[in-house]
MDAnalysis code that builds the backbone (N, CA, C; Angstrom):
import MDAnalysis as mda
import numpy as np

u = mda.Universe.empty(747, n_residues=249, atom_resindex=np.repeat(np.arange(249), 3), trajectory=True)
u.add_TopologyAttr("name", ["N", "CA", "C"] * 249)
u.add_TopologyAttr("resid", np.arange(1, 250))
u.add_TopologyAttr("resname", ["MET", "SER", "ALA", "SER", "SER", "GLN", "SER", "GLY", "ASP", "LYS", "GLU", "GLU", "GLN", "SER", "GLN", "SER", "GLU", "ASN", "ASP", "LYS", "GLU", "LEU", "GLY", "GLY", "HIS", "VAL", "PHE", "SER", "MET", "SER", "LEU", "ASP", "ASP", "ILE", "ARG", "ALA", "GLY", "HIS", "TYR", "THR", "LYS", "LEU", "PRO", "LEU", "GLY", "PRO", "GLY", "THR", "GLY", "SER", "LEU", "PHE", "LEU", "PRO", "GLU", "LEU", "PRO", "PRO", "GLU", "GLU", "ASP", "ILE", "ASN", "ILE", "ARG", "LEU", "ASP", "LEU", "SER", "LYS", "LEU", "MET", "ASP", "GLY", "GLY", "VAL", "ARG", "ILE", "MET", "THR", "PRO", "LEU", "SER", "GLU", "GLN", "LEU", "LYS", "ARG", "PRO", "LEU", "PRO", "LYS", "ALA", "THR", "VAL", "VAL", "LEU", "ASN", "LEU", "GLU", "ASP", "LEU", "SER", "ALA", "GLY", "ALA", "GLN", "LYS", "GLN", "LEU", "PRO", "GLN", "GLY", "THR", "PRO", "LEU", "GLY", "VAL", "ASN", "VAL", "ASP", "ASP", "ASP", "TRP", "GLU", "GLU", "ASP", "GLY", "LEU", "MET", "VAL", "VAL", "HIS", "GLY", "ILE", "PRO", "ASP", "VAL", "GLN", "VAL", "VAL", "LEU", "PRO", "LYS", "PHE", "GLN", "LEU", "ARG", "THR", "LEU", "GLU", "GLU", "GLU", "GLU", "VAL", "GLU", "HIS", "MET", "ILE", "ASN", "ARG", "LEU", "ASN", "ASP", "LEU", "THR", "GLN", "HIS", "GLN", "VAL", "PHE", "LYS", "ASN", "LEU", "SER", "VAL", "ILE", "PRO", "ARG", "ILE", "GLU", "PHE", "PRO", "GLU", "ASN", "ILE", "ASN", "LYS", "ALA", "VAL", "LEU", "GLN", "LYS", "PHE", "GLY", "GLU", "ALA", "VAL", "SER", "PRO", "ARG", "ILE", "PRO", "SER", "THR", "GLY", "GLY", "VAL", "LEU", "LEU", "ASP", "ALA", "PRO", "GLY", "HIS", "ILE", "SER", "ARG", "ASP", "ALA", "LEU", "ALA", "TYR", "VAL", "SER", "LEU", "PRO", "THR", "TYR", "TYR", "HIS", "PHE", "ASN", "LYS", "ASN", "MET", "GLN", "LYS", "TYR", "VAL", "ASP", "ASN", "LYS", "LYS", "THR", "LEU", "PHE", "ASP", "LYS"])
u.atoms.positions = np.array([
    [7.688, -37.222, -8.938],
    [8.105, -35.635, -9.095],
    [9.241, -35.718, -7.980],
    [10.498, -35.186, -8.577],
    [11.727, -34.897, -7.869],
    [11.345, -34.256, -6.553],
    [12.524, -34.395, -5.429],
    [12.166, -33.506, -4.485],
    [12.702, -31.971, -4.598],
    [13.659, -31.678, -5.596],
    [14.160, -30.602, -5.742],
    [12.468, -29.642, -6.563],
    [11.794, -30.233, -7.369],
    [10.590, -29.906, -7.798],
    [9.594, -29.530, -6.983],
    [9.238, -30.872, -5.922],
    [8.409, -30.657, -4.815],
    [8.843, -29.501, -4.271],
    [9.898, -28.970, -3.775],
    [10.508, -27.907, -2.876],
    [10.439, -26.183, -3.672],
    [10.125, -26.602, -4.936],
    [10.382, -25.502, -5.711],
    [8.713, -25.087, -5.711],
    [7.845, -25.987, -5.772],
    [6.542, -26.032, -5.585],
    [6.091, -25.407, -4.321],
    [6.680, -25.815, -3.350],
    [6.041, -25.452, -2.108],
    [6.586, -24.052, -1.762],
    [7.738, -23.498, -2.489],
    [8.088, -22.008, -2.012],
    [7.173, -21.345, -3.081],
    [7.175, -21.553, -3.997],
    [6.047, -20.751, -5.066],
    [4.701, -20.585, -4.224],
    [4.279, -22.058, -3.441],
    [2.964, -21.918, -3.285],
    [2.854, -20.544, -1.847],
    [4.042, -20.857, -1.100],
    [4.492, -19.992, -0.197],
    [4.444, -18.343, -0.196],
    [5.087, -18.258, -1.668],
    [5.271, -16.916, -2.000],
    [3.695, -16.676, -2.650],
    [2.766, -17.387, -3.052],
    [1.725, -16.898, -3.447],
    [0.807, -16.722, -2.610],
    [0.924, -17.601, -1.052],
    [0.274, -16.863, -0.166],
    [0.479, -16.057, 0.619],
    [1.911, -15.251, 0.252],
    [2.349, -14.275, 1.280],
    [1.835, -13.058, 0.259],
    [1.813, -13.117, -1.407],
    [1.512, -12.043, -1.888],
    [-0.082, -12.015, -1.643],
    [-0.966, -12.770, -1.373],
    [-2.328, -12.675, -1.510],
    [-2.514, -11.894, 0.153],
    [-1.640, -12.420, 0.862],
    [-1.881, -11.899, 2.493],
    [-1.618, -10.322, 2.129],
    [-0.827, -9.647, 1.888],
    [-0.021, -8.581, 1.898],
    [-1.131, -7.572, 0.821],
    [-1.258, -8.220, -0.102],
    [-1.935, -7.556, -1.316],
    [-3.130, -6.554, -0.742],
    [-3.745, -5.980, -1.902],
    [-4.943, -4.722, -1.451],
    [-4.659, -3.551, -1.616],
    [-5.268, -2.942, -1.036],
    [-4.781, -1.376, -1.009],
    [-4.715, -0.973, 0.314],
    [-3.836, 0.225, 0.638],
    [-3.445, 0.756, 1.963],
    [-4.091, 2.061, 2.247],
    [-4.862, 2.244, 2.889],
    [-5.736, 3.781, 2.781],
    [-4.498, 4.473, 3.372],
    [-4.383, 5.734, 3.194],
    [-3.928, 6.675, 3.809],
    [-4.969, 7.602, 4.398],
    [-5.124, 7.688, 5.899],
    [-6.082, 8.239, 6.734],
    [-5.789, 9.047, 7.781],
    [-6.089, 10.659, 7.816],
    [-5.670, 11.340, 8.738],
    [-6.177, 10.888, 9.908],
    [-5.907, 11.603, 11.316],
    [-6.263, 11.435, 12.790],
    [-7.769, 11.741, 12.772],
    [-8.178, 12.841, 11.956],
    [-9.668, 13.303, 11.958],
    [-10.293, 12.395, 10.950],
    [-9.790, 11.679, 10.260],
    [-10.454, 10.732, 9.453],
    [-10.924, 9.588, 10.445],
    [-10.027, 9.187, 11.110],
    [-10.057, 8.068, 11.999],
    [-10.837, 8.291, 13.113],
    [-11.259, 9.344, 13.604],
    [-11.705, 9.888, 14.779],
    [-12.997, 9.939, 14.108],
    [-13.547, 10.373, 12.972],
    [-14.998, 10.330, 12.566],
    [-15.404, 8.978, 11.698],
    [-14.291, 7.772, 12.107],
    [-14.898, 6.539, 11.864],
    [-14.990, 6.189, 10.073],
    [-14.230, 7.111, 9.073],
    [-14.121, 6.638, 7.913],
    [-13.576, 5.322, 7.841],
    [-12.555, 4.853, 8.778],
    [-11.942, 3.699, 8.416],
    [-13.065, 2.528, 8.298],
    [-14.186, 2.750, 8.909],
    [-15.038, 1.605, 9.182],
    [-15.750, 1.279, 8.047],
    [-15.629, 2.200, 7.055],
    [-16.511, 2.199, 5.662],
    [-15.483, 1.663, 4.732],
    [-14.524, 1.139, 4.800],
    [-13.331, 1.023, 3.901],
    [-13.200, -0.876, 4.024],
    [-12.681, -1.417, 2.721],
    [-12.795, -2.626, 2.818],
    [-11.815, -3.151, 3.292],
    [-11.560, -3.470, 4.710],
    [-10.060, -3.496, 5.425],
    [-10.153, -5.187, 5.721],
    [-8.766, -5.982, 5.616],
    [-8.567, -7.531, 5.878],
    [-7.478, -7.684, 5.327],
    [-6.962, -9.182, 5.617],
    [-5.942, -9.505, 4.972],
    [-5.886, -9.583, 3.678],
    [-5.014, -9.390, 2.740],
    [-5.108, -9.432, 1.391],
    [-6.075, -8.455, 0.549],
    [-6.812, -7.520, 1.371],
    [-7.956, -6.624, 1.044],
    [-7.693, -5.252, 1.118],
    [-7.267, -4.914, 2.233],
    [-7.136, -3.532, 2.773],
    [-6.402, -3.358, 4.086],
    [-5.395, -2.384, 3.969],
    [-4.779, -1.761, 5.020],
    [-4.862, 0.020, 5.497],
    [-4.322, -0.055, 6.472],
    [-4.464, 1.698, 6.870],
    [-2.731, 2.189, 6.883],
    [-2.582, 3.632, 6.335],
    [-1.580, 3.885, 6.756],
    [-1.725, 5.279, 7.435],
    [-1.319, 5.268, 8.883],
    [-1.737, 6.606, 9.490],
    [-0.283, 7.496, 9.738],
    [-0.530, 8.433, 9.122],
    [0.462, 9.467, 9.307],
    [0.672, 9.830, 10.716],
    [-0.677, 10.134, 11.378],
    [-0.577, 10.263, 12.815],
    [-1.394, 9.689, 13.462],
    [-0.722, 8.797, 14.810],
    [-1.875, 8.170, 15.423],
    [-2.523, 8.499, 16.325],
    [-3.302, 8.503, 16.965],
    [-4.129, 8.783, 17.929],
    [-3.386, 8.447, 19.281],
    [-3.748, 9.740, 20.104],
    [-3.131, 9.613, 21.524],
    [-3.766, 9.094, 22.545],
    [-3.152, 8.347, 23.402],
    [-3.193, 7.432, 24.436],
    [-4.618, 7.858, 24.870],
    [-5.128, 8.984, 25.142],
    [-6.667, 9.207, 25.629],
    [-7.532, 8.791, 24.872],
    [-7.252, 8.222, 23.351],
    [-8.408, 8.017, 22.514],
    [-8.554, 6.705, 22.796],
    [-8.906, 5.923, 23.844],
    [-8.971, 4.589, 24.016],
    [-9.460, 3.883, 23.312],
    [-10.992, 4.310, 23.004],
    [-11.677, 3.215, 22.168],
    [-10.799, 3.214, 20.554],
    [-10.753, 4.385, 20.309],
    [-9.988, 4.235, 19.012],
    [-9.006, 3.080, 18.765],
    [-7.912, 3.278, 19.967],
    [-6.859, 2.548, 19.838],
    [-7.139, 1.068, 20.030],
    [-8.069, 1.043, 20.559],
    [-9.017, -0.447, 21.071],
    [-9.322, -1.037, 19.747],
    [-9.799, -0.402, 18.839],
    [-10.506, -0.719, 17.749],
    [-9.257, -0.922, 16.462],
    [-8.303, -0.103, 16.544],
    [-7.513, -0.380, 15.872],
    [-6.591, -1.477, 16.082],
    [-6.589, -1.973, 17.317],
    [-5.793, -2.908, 17.925],
    [-6.387, -4.408, 17.300],
    [-8.038, -4.119, 17.233],
    [-8.613, -5.474, 17.054],
    [-8.535, -5.677, 15.392],
    [-8.607, -4.314, 14.726],
    [-8.272, -4.857, 13.536],
    [-6.965, -5.366, 12.886],
    [-5.687, -5.117, 13.884],
    [-4.797, -5.965, 13.519],
    [-4.597, -7.054, 14.072],
    [-5.597, -7.252, 15.063],
    [-5.386, -8.875, 15.495],
    [-6.208, -9.809, 14.561],
    [-7.037, -9.014, 13.898],
    [-7.883, -9.808, 12.662],
    [-7.123, -9.850, 11.437],
    [-5.768, -9.176, 11.034],
    [-4.816, -9.299, 10.413],
    [-4.602, -8.092, 9.290],
    [-5.420, -7.075, 9.894],
    [-5.252, -5.894, 9.187],
    [-4.074, -5.284, 9.019],
    [-3.295, -4.789, 8.427],
    [-1.959, -4.225, 8.503],
    [-1.961, -2.840, 8.491],
    [-1.639, -2.429, 9.939],
    [-1.875, -0.559, 9.996],
    [-0.381, -0.374, 10.219],
    [0.202, 0.922, 9.263],
    [1.520, 1.402, 8.857],
    [1.391, 2.695, 9.388],
    [2.581, 3.143, 10.071],
    [2.860, 4.579, 10.626],
    [4.256, 4.952, 10.738],
    [4.391, 5.934, 10.556],
    [5.985, 6.752, 10.613],
    [6.671, 6.374, 12.078],
    [8.004, 6.187, 11.826],
    [9.001, 6.114, 12.979],
    [8.783, 7.189, 13.830],
    [8.634, 8.197, 13.856],
    [8.328, 9.484, 14.616],
    [7.042, 9.177, 15.538],
    [6.131, 8.744, 14.862],
    [4.703, 8.511, 15.531],
    [4.288, 7.502, 16.598],
    [5.267, 6.178, 15.731],
    [5.411, 5.164, 17.052],
    [6.251, 5.636, 18.145],
    [7.239, 6.118, 18.091],
    [8.220, 6.431, 18.960],
    [7.408, 7.483, 20.244],
    [6.221, 8.198, 19.523],
    [5.894, 9.164, 20.250],
    [4.384, 8.710, 20.974],
    [3.808, 7.991, 20.243],
    [2.584, 7.360, 20.595],
    [2.624, 5.661, 20.286],
    [3.329, 4.870, 20.959],
    [3.410, 3.571, 20.411],
    [2.221, 2.857, 20.121],
    [1.899, 2.483, 19.090],
    [0.916, 1.173, 18.717],
    [1.383, 0.004, 18.389],
    [1.241, -1.075, 19.351],
    [1.710, -2.313, 19.328],
    [1.402, -2.753, 18.391],
    [1.989, -3.850, 17.471],
    [1.795, -4.413, 16.003],
    [2.011, -3.666, 15.243],
    [1.823, -2.346, 15.288],
    [1.982, -1.621, 13.982],
    [3.102, -1.813, 13.303],
    [3.173, -1.697, 11.720],
    [4.373, -1.821, 10.846],
    [4.768, -0.384, 10.935],
    [5.944, 0.050, 11.323],
    [6.607, 1.160, 11.634],
    [7.439, 1.566, 10.199],
    [7.400, 2.646, 9.431],
    [7.797, 3.094, 8.129],
    [8.991, 4.384, 8.544],
    [10.034, 3.827, 8.390],
    [11.358, 4.635, 8.109],
    [11.918, 5.025, 6.950],
    [12.885, 5.852, 6.850],
    [13.385, 6.306, 5.672],
    [14.576, 5.547, 5.335],
    [15.300, 5.632, 4.303],
    [16.445, 4.851, 4.528],
    [17.800, 5.656, 5.108],
    [17.801, 6.754, 5.258],
    [18.863, 7.561, 6.249],
    [18.497, 6.823, 7.564],
    [17.365, 7.147, 7.994],
    [17.261, 6.375, 9.470],
    [17.716, 4.885, 9.685],
    [17.104, 4.331, 8.660],
    [17.180, 3.214, 8.914],
    [19.035, 2.712, 8.764],
    [19.427, 3.285, 7.706],
    [21.126, 3.248, 7.938],
    [21.852, 3.463, 9.104],
    [21.195, 4.369, 9.829],
    [21.574, 5.093, 11.441],
    [21.426, 4.243, 12.501],
    [20.550, 3.314, 12.119],
    [20.426, 2.261, 13.039],
    [18.713, 2.745, 14.066],
    [18.036, 3.513, 13.462],
    [17.076, 4.346, 14.270],
    [15.952, 2.942, 14.643],
    [15.883, 1.874, 13.980],
    [14.756, 0.759, 14.088],
    [15.324, 0.266, 15.610],
    [16.266, 0.449, 15.786],
    [16.765, -0.176, 17.201],
    [15.937, 0.510, 18.415],
    [15.108, 1.897, 18.119],
    [14.785, 2.208, 19.574],
    [13.460, 1.462, 19.440],
    [13.159, 0.512, 18.438],
    [11.740, -0.225, 18.659],
    [12.118, -1.779, 19.401],
    [10.922, -2.077, 19.859],
    [10.872, -3.345, 20.437],
    [11.353, -4.413, 19.118],
    [12.319, -5.309, 19.775],
    [12.672, -6.329, 18.712],
    [11.623, -7.212, 18.302],
    [11.481, -7.338, 16.780],
    [10.134, -8.096, 16.065],
    [9.310, -7.042, 15.527],
    [9.400, -5.791, 15.484],
    [8.540, -4.643, 15.233],
    [8.607, -4.684, 13.696],
    [7.401, -5.105, 13.351],
    [7.518, -4.982, 11.654],
    [7.760, -3.594, 11.106],
    [9.124, -3.800, 9.608],
    [9.512, -2.431, 9.346],
    [8.976, -2.458, 7.948],
    [8.830, -0.948, 7.488],
    [8.983, -0.545, 6.212],
    [9.644, 0.490, 6.123],
    [9.751, 0.485, 4.644],
    [11.004, 1.438, 4.431],
    [10.484, 2.325, 2.982],
    [10.576, 3.590, 3.666],
    [9.771, 4.833, 2.589],
    [11.330, 4.885, 1.658],
    [10.879, 4.944, 0.307],
    [11.876, 5.175, -0.768],
    [11.742, 6.789, -1.353],
    [12.610, 7.317, -1.587],
    [12.629, 8.848, -1.994],
    [12.876, 8.530, -3.685],
    [12.653, 9.740, -4.062],
    [12.982, 9.934, -5.802],
    [14.458, 9.524, -6.185],
    [15.192, 10.063, -5.043],
    [16.806, 9.950, -5.451],
    [17.232, 8.692, -5.215],
    [16.705, 7.860, -4.600],
    [17.037, 6.565, -3.745],
    [18.223, 6.023, -5.063],
    [19.159, 5.700, -4.766],
    [20.603, 5.043, -5.123],
    [20.378, 3.272, -4.781],
    [21.077, 2.714, -5.383],
    [21.042, 1.280, -5.810],
    [21.614, 0.568, -4.359],
    [22.840, 1.128, -4.483],
    [23.490, 0.589, -3.126],
    [23.118, 1.002, -1.608],
    [22.339, 2.156, -1.848],
    [21.556, 2.576, -0.338],
    [20.484, 1.592, -0.105],
    [20.252, 0.805, -1.145],
    [18.628, 0.149, -1.228],
    [19.191, -1.325, -0.637],
    [20.552, -2.135, -0.756],
    [20.907, -3.071, -0.190],
    [20.918, -3.214, 0.951],
    [20.744, -2.139, 1.993],
    [20.635, -2.997, 3.158],
    [19.285, -3.392, 3.494],
    [18.196, -2.866, 2.971],
    [16.627, -3.434, 3.093],
    [16.726, -4.927, 3.143],
    [17.411, -5.616, 2.065],
    [17.311, -6.970, 1.907],
    [17.634, -8.066, 2.902],
    [18.555, -7.171, 4.009],
    [18.620, -7.664, 5.534],
    [17.595, -7.850, 6.450],
    [16.641, -7.260, 6.329],
    [15.336, -7.013, 7.420],
    [14.257, -8.031, 6.671],
    [14.001, -9.013, 7.899],
    [13.077, -9.807, 7.340],
    [11.636, -9.033, 7.386],
    [11.248, -9.817, 6.359],
    [9.569, -9.195, 6.009],
    [9.336, -7.884, 5.850],
    [10.300, -7.168, 5.382],
    [10.095, -5.650, 5.209],
    [9.335, -5.011, 4.123],
    [8.763, -4.021, 4.209],
    [7.777, -3.530, 3.069],
    [8.498, -1.958, 2.556],
    [8.554, -2.204, 1.178],
    [9.023, -0.866, 0.756],
    [8.259, -0.205, 0.057],
    [8.046, 1.162, 0.577],
    [7.305, 1.967, -0.022],
    [7.798, 2.901, -1.196],
    [7.402, 2.829, -2.551],
    [8.016, 3.208, -3.353],
    [7.718, 4.885, -3.251],
    [8.386, 5.778, -4.190],
    [8.312, 7.290, -4.074],
    [6.691, 7.367, -4.835],
    [6.020, 8.558, -4.083],
    [4.662, 8.984, -4.417],
    [4.746, 9.330, -6.147],
    [3.446, 8.719, -6.659],
    [2.845, 9.303, -7.920],
    [1.854, 10.351, -7.882],
    [2.205, 11.257, -8.137],
    [0.880, 12.254, -7.918],
    [-0.068, 12.328, -9.433],
    [-1.085, 12.004, -9.123],
    [-1.998, 11.917, -10.167],
    [-2.384, 13.259, -10.397],
    [-2.596, 14.026, -11.299],
    [-2.974, 15.395, -11.426],
    [-4.886, 15.325, -12.176],
    [-4.451, 14.615, -13.293],
    [-5.553, 14.895, -14.259],
    [-6.192, 13.485, -14.605],
    [-5.862, 12.318, -14.191],
    [-6.386, 10.915, -14.347],
    [-6.491, 10.755, -15.824],
    [-6.131, 11.414, -16.898],
    [-6.427, 11.198, -18.552],
    [-5.552, 9.922, -18.362],
    [-5.695, 9.357, -19.514],
    [-5.202, 8.235, -20.097],
    [-3.767, 8.096, -20.173],
    [-3.178, 9.383, -20.826],
    [-1.542, 9.499, -21.004],
    [-1.226, 9.451, -19.505],
    [-1.462, 10.285, -18.695],
    [-1.020, 10.285, -17.398],
    [-1.138, 8.837, -17.096],
    [-2.322, 8.340, -16.738],
    [-2.191, 6.907, -16.226],
    [-0.887, 6.074, -16.574],
    [-1.385, 5.977, -18.097],
    [-0.204, 5.182, -18.811],
    [1.253, 5.197, -18.127],
    [1.582, 6.620, -18.053],
    [2.984, 6.883, -17.757],
    [3.129, 6.108, -16.515],
    [2.200, 6.508, -15.211],
    [2.352, 5.860, -14.279],
    [2.710, 4.308, -14.344],
    [1.551, 3.697, -14.675],
    [1.920, 2.506, -15.190],
    [3.239, 1.895, -15.176],
    [3.732, 2.793, -16.657],
    [4.863, 2.395, -17.221],
    [6.243, 2.797, -16.048],
    [5.711, 3.874, -15.248],
    [7.060, 4.051, -14.313],
    [7.214, 2.927, -13.198],
    [6.049, 2.500, -12.717],
    [6.080, 1.673, -11.948],
    [6.478, 0.290, -12.237],
    [6.306, 0.241, -13.468],
    [6.665, -1.294, -14.245],
    [8.480, -1.496, -13.832],
    [8.915, -0.104, -14.463],
    [10.587, 0.122, -14.611],
    [10.834, -0.140, -13.326],
    [10.331, 0.531, -11.967],
    [10.937, 0.320, -11.047],
    [10.705, -0.863, -10.146],
    [9.760, -1.436, -10.113],
    [9.330, -2.798, -9.564],
    [10.273, -3.812, -10.065],
    [10.694, -3.776, -11.426],
    [11.380, -4.459, -12.205],
    [13.019, -4.820, -12.000],
    [13.455, -3.586, -11.339],
    [14.732, -3.048, -11.112],
    [15.315, -4.445, -10.100],
    [16.241, -4.776, -10.297],
    [16.801, -6.046, -9.475],
    [17.036, -5.607, -7.979],
    [16.935, -4.350, -7.468],
    [17.309, -4.124, -6.253],
    [15.820, -4.337, -5.465],
    [14.737, -4.442, -6.228],
    [13.334, -4.719, -5.527],
    [12.918, -5.936, -5.436],
    [13.764, -7.056, -5.967],
    [13.365, -8.706, -6.314],
    [13.290, -8.950, -4.821],
    [12.348, -9.687, -4.715],
    [12.187, -10.608, -3.308],
    [11.761, -9.574, -2.447],
    [11.251, -8.327, -2.872],
    [10.934, -7.314, -1.475],
    [9.583, -7.428, -1.993],
    [8.563, -6.886, -0.542],
    [7.385, -6.640, -0.696],
    [7.305, -5.141, -0.890],
    [6.641, -4.992, -2.070],
    [6.744, -3.475, -2.953],
    [5.555, -2.601, -2.928],
    [5.374, -1.728, -2.620],
    [4.406, -0.989, -2.321],
    [4.414, 0.595, -2.990],
    [3.598, 0.584, -4.277],
    [3.479, 1.674, -4.770],
    [2.615, 2.639, -4.331],
    [2.844, 3.768, -4.278],
    [2.063, 5.022, -3.447],
    [1.402, 5.908, -4.520],
    [0.261, 6.022, -4.361],
    [-0.308, 6.887, -5.478],
    [-1.440, 7.995, -4.637],
    [-1.165, 9.687, -4.980],
    [-1.877, 10.419, -4.742],
    [-2.593, 11.115, -5.499],
    [-3.991, 10.936, -5.322],
    [-5.238, 11.359, -6.115],
    [-5.092, 12.715, -6.255],
    [-5.754, 13.624, -7.114],
    [-6.366, 14.880, -6.862],
    [-7.645, 15.221, -6.026],
    [-7.660, 16.288, -5.711],
    [-8.774, 16.621, -4.593],
    [-9.716, 17.012, -5.443],
    [-10.979, 16.626, -4.638],
    [-12.135, 16.727, -4.851],
    [-12.664, 15.821, -6.435],
    [-12.079, 14.350, -6.328],
    [-12.022, 13.276, -7.190],
    [-13.284, 12.745, -6.662],
    [-14.232, 12.260, -7.589],
    [-15.582, 11.736, -7.229],
    [-15.778, 10.245, -7.499],
    [-16.571, 9.541, -6.778],
    [-16.822, 8.267, -6.650],
    [-16.677, 7.321, -7.617],
    [-17.467, 7.847, -8.975],
    [-17.249, 7.626, -10.117],
    [-15.963, 7.286, -10.805],
    [-15.146, 7.899, -10.619],
    [-13.924, 8.101, -11.243],
    [-13.018, 7.139, -10.313],
    [-13.339, 6.911, -9.263],
    [-12.406, 5.839, -8.434],
    [-12.813, 4.956, -8.757],
    [-14.116, 4.599, -9.126],
    [-14.883, 3.288, -9.275],
    [-14.154, 2.885, -10.621],
    [-13.952, 3.806, -11.491],
    [-13.371, 3.277, -13.017],
    [-11.695, 2.901, -12.729],
    [-11.230, 3.756, -11.694],
    [-9.709, 3.508, -11.718],
    [-9.692, 2.259, -10.713],
    [-10.664, 1.513, -9.934],
    [-10.536, 0.557, -9.590],
    [-10.845, -0.844, -10.535],
    [-11.385, -0.656, -11.062],
    [-11.898, -1.413, -12.420],
    [-10.977, -1.607, -13.624],
    [-10.327, -0.725, -13.817],
    [-9.546, -0.502, -14.985],
    [-8.055, -0.424, -14.673],
    [-7.706, 0.082, -13.715],
    [-6.410, 0.579, -13.232],
    [-5.792, -0.441, -12.639],
    [-6.237, -0.387, -11.271],
    [-5.862, -1.201, -10.120],
    [-5.297, -2.648, -10.412],
    [-5.821, -3.176, -11.395],
    [-5.281, -4.432, -11.616],
    [-4.101, -4.403, -12.510],
    [-3.765, -3.528, -12.990],
    [-2.512, -3.514, -13.641],
    [-1.364, -2.885, -13.086],
    [-1.567, -2.350, -11.671],
    [-0.424, -1.966, -10.951],
    [0.725, -2.750, -10.485],
    [1.591, -2.987, -10.678],
    [2.881, -3.816, -10.305],
    [2.806, -3.641, -8.716],
    [2.975, -4.918, -7.937],
    [2.780, -4.710, -6.653],
    [2.635, -6.058, -5.970],
    [3.789, -6.008, -5.225],
    [3.629, -7.676, -4.011],
    [3.208, -7.332, -2.646],
    [3.065, -5.735, -2.351],
    [2.688, -5.696, -0.957],
    [1.338, -4.645, -0.740],
    [0.608, -4.469, -1.819],
    [-0.652, -3.616, -1.709],
    [-0.141, -2.202, -2.634],
    [-1.179, -1.404, -2.691],
    [-1.073, -0.200, -3.201],
    [-1.668, 0.701, -2.307],
    [-0.391, 1.940, -2.038],
    [-0.926, 3.063, -0.983],
    [-1.650, 4.099, -1.524],
    [-2.812, 4.474, -1.336],
    [-3.742, 5.490, -1.793],
    [-3.899, 6.560, -0.792],
    [-3.906, 7.603, -1.423],
    [-3.829, 9.157, -0.726],
    [-4.549, 10.193, -1.379],
    [-5.614, 10.709, -0.867],
    [-6.321, 11.524, -1.065],
    [-6.177, 12.750, -0.284],
    [-5.510, 13.797, -0.687],
    [-5.409, 14.839, 0.150],
    [-6.642, 15.760, 0.143],
    [-6.941, 16.753, 1.106],
    [-7.703, 17.515, 0.696],
    [-8.972, 17.517, 1.411],
    [-10.268, 17.929, 1.172],
    [-11.382, 17.537, 1.715],
    [-12.219, 16.668, 0.951],
    [-11.364, 15.776, 0.180],
    [-12.112, 14.831, -0.635],
    [-12.812, 13.868, 0.457],
    [-13.938, 13.229, 0.155],
    [-14.546, 12.547, 1.290],
    [-13.704, 11.012, 1.247],
    [-13.353, 10.654, 2.259],
    [-12.654, 9.300, 2.472],
    [-13.467, 7.967, 2.052],
    [-14.765, 8.260, 2.141],
    [-15.493, 7.206, 1.970],
    [-15.323, 6.617, 0.537],
    [-14.925, 7.214, -0.332],
    [-14.920, 7.557, -1.793],
    [-13.804, 6.369, -2.083],
    [-12.408, 6.445, -1.446],
    [-11.607, 5.480, -1.296],
    [-11.967, 4.252, -1.822],
    [-13.452, 3.439, -0.826],
    [-13.654, 2.224, -0.765],
    [-13.766, 1.958, -2.324],
    [-14.034, 2.997, -3.019],
    [-14.601, 2.432, -4.472],
    [-13.854, 2.018, -5.370],
    [-12.077, 1.909, -4.754],
    [-11.029, 1.540, -5.446],
    [-10.676, 0.037, -4.458],
    [-11.476, -0.476, -3.967],
    [-11.197, -1.753, -3.458],
    [-10.963, -2.967, -4.130],
    [-10.080, -3.801, -3.469],
    [-9.605, -4.968, -4.275],
    [-10.987, -6.100, -4.928],
    [-11.972, -5.991, -4.399],
    [-13.182, -6.943, -5.073],
    [-13.212, -6.581, -6.484],
    [-12.756, -5.338, -7.215],
    [-12.628, -4.869, -8.410],
    [-11.799, -5.610, -9.230],
    [-10.655, -6.266, -8.667],
    [-9.765, -6.976, -9.267],
    [-10.069, -8.214, -10.021],
    [-11.034, -9.016, -9.171],
    [-11.723, -10.075, -9.910],
    [-12.675, -9.941, -10.932],
    [-12.519, -8.668, -11.543],
    [-13.327, -8.093, -12.752],
    [-12.596, -7.829, -13.904],
    [-11.079, -8.017, -13.355],
    [-10.216, -7.636, -14.530],
    [-10.145, -7.726, -15.638],
    [-10.353, -9.185, -16.360],
    [-10.454, -9.478, -17.805],
    [-11.573, -8.534, -18.451],
    [-12.924, -8.408, -17.729],
    [-14.216, -8.051, -18.266],
    [-14.075, -6.742, -18.433],
    [-13.177, -5.972, -17.684],
    [-13.233, -4.585, -17.742],
    [-12.040, -4.036, -18.636],
    [-10.776, -4.968, -18.699],
    [-9.809, -4.425, -19.356],
    [-10.242, -4.802, -21.049],
    [-10.916, -6.029, -21.098],
    [-11.337, -6.484, -22.287],
    [-12.354, -4.975, -23.047],
    [-13.107, -4.809, -22.184],
    [-14.145, -3.410, -22.299],
    [-13.346, -2.222, -22.412],
    [-12.368, -1.922, -21.902],
    [-11.492, -0.652, -22.143],
    [-10.957, -0.998, -23.552],
    [-10.131, -2.084, -23.794],
    [-9.580, -2.374, -25.167],
    [-10.299, -2.293, -26.462],
    [-11.764, -2.701, -26.401],
    [-12.500, -2.649, -27.507],
    [-12.804, -1.269, -27.515],
    [-13.562, -0.372, -26.747],
    [-13.954, 0.692, -26.780],
    [-12.822, 1.778, -27.152],
    [-11.383, 1.777, -26.878],
    [-10.666, 2.663, -26.487],
    [-11.224, 3.996, -26.395],
    [-11.275, 3.957, -25.215],
    [-11.812, 5.166, -24.826],
    [-11.285, 5.761, -23.740],
    [-10.828, 6.832, -23.308],
    [-10.460, 7.595, -22.131],
    [-10.505, 6.412, -21.002],
    [-10.013, 6.111, -20.020],
    [-9.862, 5.613, -18.870],
    [-11.091, 6.342, -17.675],
    [-11.105, 7.562, -18.004],
    [-11.659, 8.498, -16.732],
    [-12.604, 9.259, -17.544],
    [-13.400, 9.094, -18.394],
    [-14.491, 9.773, -19.131],
    [-15.353, 10.129, -18.539],
    [-15.758, 10.918, -18.066],
    [-16.567, 11.698, -16.843],
    [-18.030, 11.319, -17.889],
])
């Protein structure tokens, strides 16, 4: 085997290991959810599940912050907006900022080596995204896709749109995280079907950010966990054979 072939194999293996490490779902949880301990019921771990915290616990929530630190020590990725990290720093957290702040050098307010994520809006432009390629191990959060009915046509539209986005040359060689918002009051059975039949088809190299607004039980998000990916062939074949709506109740 040639040296170049061996080098290519090593690069491919390294990329494969990196994708496995960063994969899984990123569960968006409010501060109230964190305080209620809902995150303890989610499948968290390297390559399995991470957390996105729009609001970090204050310094006085010592036990919660300690638990979050232990999760990160165990390889769980925790993401939070730049404004929160500046206000209530959580060491080792991945800090998410928008392109405008990134271009203005807002990341310089953070300790050197802080892992970064970049939030991409619907009106993104290719030239504006080129700066992202100069950031080591950056994670790119794609524009939010809001699911309203979870009917087959809507789901197919989402997958097609995400495929178009992730195949754009500007996102090549980047850790890309699609963001999906579920409708309120979604039940566990529907989420489980989503995990089994749809999750494996979502193009991603950095995980999938899941958000469930309103008074939905956050425990239900556990039903979209990565172990369902391992049943991809069986579940998708069942869907193709039956030709039914993915989310028949």
